[in-house]
MARKOLLUM-996440 format. One line per field, with one value per residue (C-alpha): residue number from 1; residue in one letter; x, y, z. Coordinates in Angstrom, 1 decimal, always signed. Layout:
MARKOLLUM-996440
n	NUM/... $
res	A/... $
east	X/... $
north	Y/... $
up	Z/... $
//
This chain:
MARKOLLUM-996440
n	1/2/3/4/5/6/7/8/9/10/11/12/13/14/15/16/17/18/19/20/21/22/23/24/25/26/27/28/29/30/31/32/33/34/35/36/37/38/39/40/41/42/43/44/45/46/47/48/49/50/51/52/53/54/55/56/57/58/59/60/61/62/63/64/65/66/67/68/69/70/71/72/73/74/75/76/77/78/79/80/81/82/83/84/85/86/87/88/89/90/91/92/93/94/95/96/97/98/99/100/101/102/103/104/105/106/107/108/109/110/111/112/113/114/115/116/117/118/119/120/121/122/123/124/125/126/127/128/129/130/131/132/133/134/135/136/137/138/139/140/141/142/143/144/145/146/147/148/149/150/151/152/153/154/155/156/157/158/159/160/161/162/163/164/165/166/167/168/169/170/171/172/173/174/175/176/177/178/179/180/181/182/183/184/185/186/187/188/189/190/191/192/193/194/195/196/197/198/199/200/201/202/203/204/205/206/207/208/209/210/211/212/213/214/215/216/217/218/219/220/221/222/223/224/225/226/227/228/229/230/231/232/233/234/235/236/237/238/239/240/241/242/243/244/245/246/247/248/249/250/251/252 $
res	M/L/T/P/R/L/S/A/N/L/D/W/L/Y/T/E/H/A/Y/L/D/R/P/A/A/A/R/A/D/G/F/S/A/V/E/L/Q/Q/P/H/L/H/D/A/T/A/L/K/T/A/L/A/G/L/R/V/V/L/I/N/A/P/A/G/D/W/P/A/G/E/R/G/F/A/A/L/P/A/A/Q/A/R/F/R/N/G/T/L/R/G/L/E/L/A/H/Q/L/G/A/S/R/V/H/L/L/S/G/L/A/D/D/N/T/E/T/R/A/T/W/L/A/N/L/A/W/A/A/A/Q/S/T/L/P/L/V/V/E/P/I/N/R/R/D/M/P/G/Y/F/L/H/R/Q/A/Q/A/L/E/L/L/A/L/L/N/A/P/R/V/Q/L/Q/L/D/L/Y/H/C/R/V/A/E/G/D/S/L/I/H/L/R/R/A/L/D/L/G/V/L/G/H/V/Q/V/A/G/V/A/G/R/H/E/P/A/A/G/D/Y/D/A/E/V/Q/L/L/A/D/R/N/W/P/G/A/I/G/L/E/Y/R/P/R/A/G/T/S/A/G/L/G/W/L/T/A/S/R $
east	+110.7/+110.3/+111.2/+108.9/+112.1/+111.0/+108.3/+107.1/+106.9/+103.8/+103.9/+107.3/+106.2/+103.9/+103.0/+101.5/+98.0/+95.8/+96.7/+93.8/+95.0/+98.9/+98.5/+97.0/+99.8/+102.8/+100.8/+101.0/+104.6/+105.2/+105.4/+103.9/+104.6/+104.5/+104.8/+102.8/+104.5/+101.0/+98.3/+96.4/+95.7/+93.6/+89.8/+91.2/+88.4/+88.8/+93.1/+92.5/+90.3/+92.8/+95.4/+94.3/+96.7/+99.4/+101.8/+101.8/+105.3/+105.3/+103.3/+104.2/+102.2/+100.8/+103.8/+101.8/+101.6/+103.9/+102.8/+103.9/+107.0/+106.0/+108.2/+106.4/+107.4/+109.4/+112.1/+109.8/+109.4/+106.2/+104.2/+103.6/+100.3/+100.5/+103.1/+100.8/+98.0/+100.0/+101.2/+97.6/+96.4/+98.9/+98.9/+94.9/+95.3/+98.6/+95.9/+92.5/+95.2/+97.4/+100.5/+103.7/+105.5/+105.1/+107.4/+107.1/+109.1/+111.6/+111.2/+112.8/+115.0/+118.6/+120.0/+120.8/+119.6/+116.5/+115.2/+117.0/+115.3/+112.2/+112.7/+113.3/+110.7/+107.8/+109.2/+109.2/+105.6/+105.1/+106.5/+104.1/+101.4/+102.2/+102.1/+103.6/+107.4/+108.7/+110.5/+112.9/+114.8/+117.8/+117.3/+120.0/+119.9/+120.8/+117.4/+115.8/+117.6/+117.2/+116.0/+116.4/+117.4/+119.8/+123.7/+123.2/+125.7/+122.8/+120.3/+121.6/+122.7/+119.4/+118.0/+120.4/+119.3/+115.5/+116.7/+113.0/+113.4/+110.2/+111.6/+113.8/+116.1/+115.0/+118.1/+117.2/+120.7/+120.0/+120.0/+123.2/+125.2/+124.5/+125.1/+128.4/+129.5/+129.2/+126.1/+127.8/+129.6/+126.3/+124.2/+126.9/+126.8/+122.6/+123.2/+125.4/+123.1/+119.9/+118.2/+118.1/+113.9/+113.5/+115.6/+115.0/+117.1/+117.3/+120.2/+122.3/+122.6/+119.0/+117.1/+116.1/+116.7/+119.5/+121.9/+122.3/+124.6/+124.3/+123.1/+124.3/+127.0/+124.4/+121.4/+124.3/+124.9/+120.7/+120.9/+124.1/+122.9/+119.3/+117.5/+114.0/+112.7/+112.0/+114.0/+111.9/+112.0/+111.8/+113.0/+111.9/+111.6/+113.1/+110.5/+107.6/+107.6/+107.0/+109.7/+112.5/+112.5/+115.0/+117.9/+116.7/+116.9/+120.5/+121.0/+122.3 $
north	+77.4/+81.0/+81.6/+83.5/+86.0/+87.3/+90.0/+90.8/+94.8/+95.0/+98.4/+96.9/+92.4/+91.7/+95.0/+92.4/+91.9/+94.4/+95.7/+93.5/+90.1/+91.3/+89.5/+85.9/+85.9/+86.2/+83.6/+81.5/+81.7/+81.1/+84.4/+84.4/+88.2/+91.8/+94.9/+98.1/+101.3/+103.0/+101.2/+104.3/+104.6/+101.6/+100.3/+99.5/+97.2/+95.3/+95.2/+93.8/+90.7/+90.4/+90.2/+87.9/+85.0/+87.0/+89.2/+92.4/+93.7/+97.1/+99.7/+103.3/+106.5/+108.7/+110.7/+113.6/+113.7/+111.0/+112.0/+115.8/+115.0/+114.8/+112.2/+112.9/+115.3/+114.9/+117.3/+120.2/+122.9/+124.7/+120.8/+119.7/+119.8/+117.3/+114.9/+114.7/+113.9/+111.5/+109.5/+109.7/+108.2/+105.3/+104.9/+103.9/+101.9/+99.9/+98.8/+98.2/+95.9/+94.0/+95.8/+95.6/+98.7/+102.3/+103.9/+107.3/+109.7/+112.8/+114.6/+116.6/+119.1/+120.3/+118.7/+121.9/+123.2/+123.8/+120.7/+118.5/+120.1/+119.8/+116.2/+115.6/+117.5/+115.9/+111.8/+112.8/+113.6/+110.8/+108.1/+109.5/+108.7/+105.1/+102.2/+99.9/+100.2/+103.0/+104.1/+106.1/+105.3/+106.7/+106.9/+107.8/+110.8/+109.5/+107.8/+110.9/+113.6/+116.0/+113.6/+115.0/+111.2/+109.8/+108.6/+106.0/+107.7/+111.0/+108.7/+107.3/+110.4/+111.6/+108.5/+108.8/+112.6/+110.9/+108.6/+107.3/+103.3/+102.9/+104.9/+102.0/+102.3/+100.8/+100.1/+99.6/+97.7/+99.1/+102.3/+102.1/+100.3/+103.0/+106.1/+104.3/+101.0/+98.4/+97.8/+94.9/+97.5/+99.8/+96.2/+95.2/+98.8/+98.7/+95.9/+96.3/+99.7/+98.0/+100.4/+97.7/+97.6/+96.3/+95.5/+95.4/+94.5/+95.0/+94.7/+97.6/+97.2/+98.0/+98.0/+94.9/+91.0/+90.8/+88.4/+84.9/+85.7/+89.3/+89.7/+86.2/+88.0/+90.5/+87.4/+85.7/+88.0/+88.7/+84.8/+84.6/+87.9/+85.6/+89.2/+88.7/+91.3/+90.8/+91.4/+93.1/+92.4/+95.8/+96.1/+96.1/+92.5/+91.9/+89.8/+88.8/+88.3/+84.7/+83.8/+86.2/+84.5/+82.1/+84.2/+83.3/+79.9/+80.1/+82.3/+80.7 $
up	+104.9/+105.9/+109.7/+112.1/+111.8/+108.5/+107.7/+104.1/+103.4/+102.0/+99.8/+98.5/+98.4/+95.9/+94.8/+91.6/+93.2/+94.9/+98.3/+100.4/+98.2/+99.6/+102.9/+101.0/+98.8/+101.3/+103.8/+100.4/+100.5/+103.8/+105.1/+109.2/+109.8/+107.3/+107.8/+106.5/+105.2/+104.2/+105.9/+106.5/+102.7/+103.4/+105.1/+108.5/+108.9/+105.6/+105.9/+109.6/+107.3/+104.7/+107.9/+109.8/+111.1/+109.9/+113.0/+111.9/+113.1/+112.2/+110.5/+109.5/+111.3/+108.3/+107.2/+105.3/+100.9/+100.0/+96.1/+97.1/+99.0/+102.7/+104.8/+107.9/+110.7/+113.7/+113.0/+111.6/+113.6/+112.3/+112.1/+115.8/+115.3/+112.2/+113.7/+116.5/+114.8/+112.3/+115.5/+117.0/+114.1/+113.6/+117.3/+117.0/+113.5/+115.3/+117.8/+115.9/+113.1/+116.5/+115.0/+117.6/+117.0/+114.9/+113.2/+113.0/+110.6/+110.7/+107.9/+105.8/+107.3/+107.8/+111.3/+113.3/+117.1/+116.0/+114.1/+116.9/+119.8/+117.5/+116.7/+121.1/+121.7/+119.8/+120.4/+123.7/+123.7/+121.2/+123.6/+126.5/+124.3/+123.9/+124.7/+122.0/+121.2/+118.6/+116.2/+114.0/+111.2/+109.6/+105.8/+103.0/+101.3/+97.9/+98.1/+100.3/+99.7/+102.7/+105.3/+108.2/+110.1/+108.3/+109.9/+112.1/+114.9/+114.5/+115.3/+118.5/+119.8/+119.8/+121.4/+124.3/+124.7/+124.4/+127.0/+126.4/+126.0/+124.2/+121.7/+119.7/+116.3/+112.8/+111.1/+107.4/+106.8/+103.1/+103.9/+106.3/+103.6/+101.1/+103.4/+105.5/+104.1/+107.0/+108.2/+110.8/+113.2/+113.4/+113.7/+116.8/+118.4/+118.5/+119.9/+122.6/+123.3/+123.4/+121.2/+118.4/+117.4/+114.3/+111.1/+107.2/+104.4/+100.6/+98.1/+97.6/+94.0/+92.5/+96.1/+94.6/+96.7/+98.2/+96.3/+98.6/+101.6/+101.5/+104.5/+106.6/+109.2/+110.4/+110.6/+112.3/+115.2/+115.7/+116.1/+118.3/+120.7/+120.5/+119.7/+119.6/+116.5/+113.1/+109.8/+107.4/+103.3/+101.8/+98.5/+94.4/+93.2/+89.8/+88.6/+90.8/+94.3/+94.9/+91.6/+93.6/+97.2/+96.2/+97.4/+100.8/+100.7/+99.4/+102.2/+105.7 $
//
């Protein structure tokens, strides 16, 4: 039986179905929560109808032309207007869908004084616009070369400078393991600092299903700390989503 803590990422899972059919497929497998990476590409009314009965724990705000290589704008000095437009669109869609939080992508940029100042100013502005929690995610540069926010320490330093409780950390344990190895120590640090907003997992090898037990220690730590958030499943199924869910029942 799947727990309410788990959320299916509908841009990664159930891709064997049309997008608006994916919520039903997730529901049939026992999921009660989902997350959406690019919901703005679909009709909001139809999507809301398809999601009925599911908790939407996370959506991404629009991040630009993804096929052309754009990955958000928060750290891009020349893209403030695009960042603000995407943020407002994301917040509006989150309210329409009843989503719990919105992920704001940082974009492809070097980590320097100018990009840090831009990121801080943009996230401070976004926090002032939102009544929902916002999350930012370090993404490893093997999978996304040049992404601005790419290390846990960098993200924690910027969040401390920002000092906006509404802006939290999205800790994808897969990205953390690829970039920095041990994910448990970084998860514990985020919990200690009280900045953890969302967690995601995937198997490091090929970004497929995790092996049974891969994240038992991290899941146990979250339970021990009574962390109330969701754990997103954001991976590429090897051979069909439903067929690949056996790793969950084999884990603690």
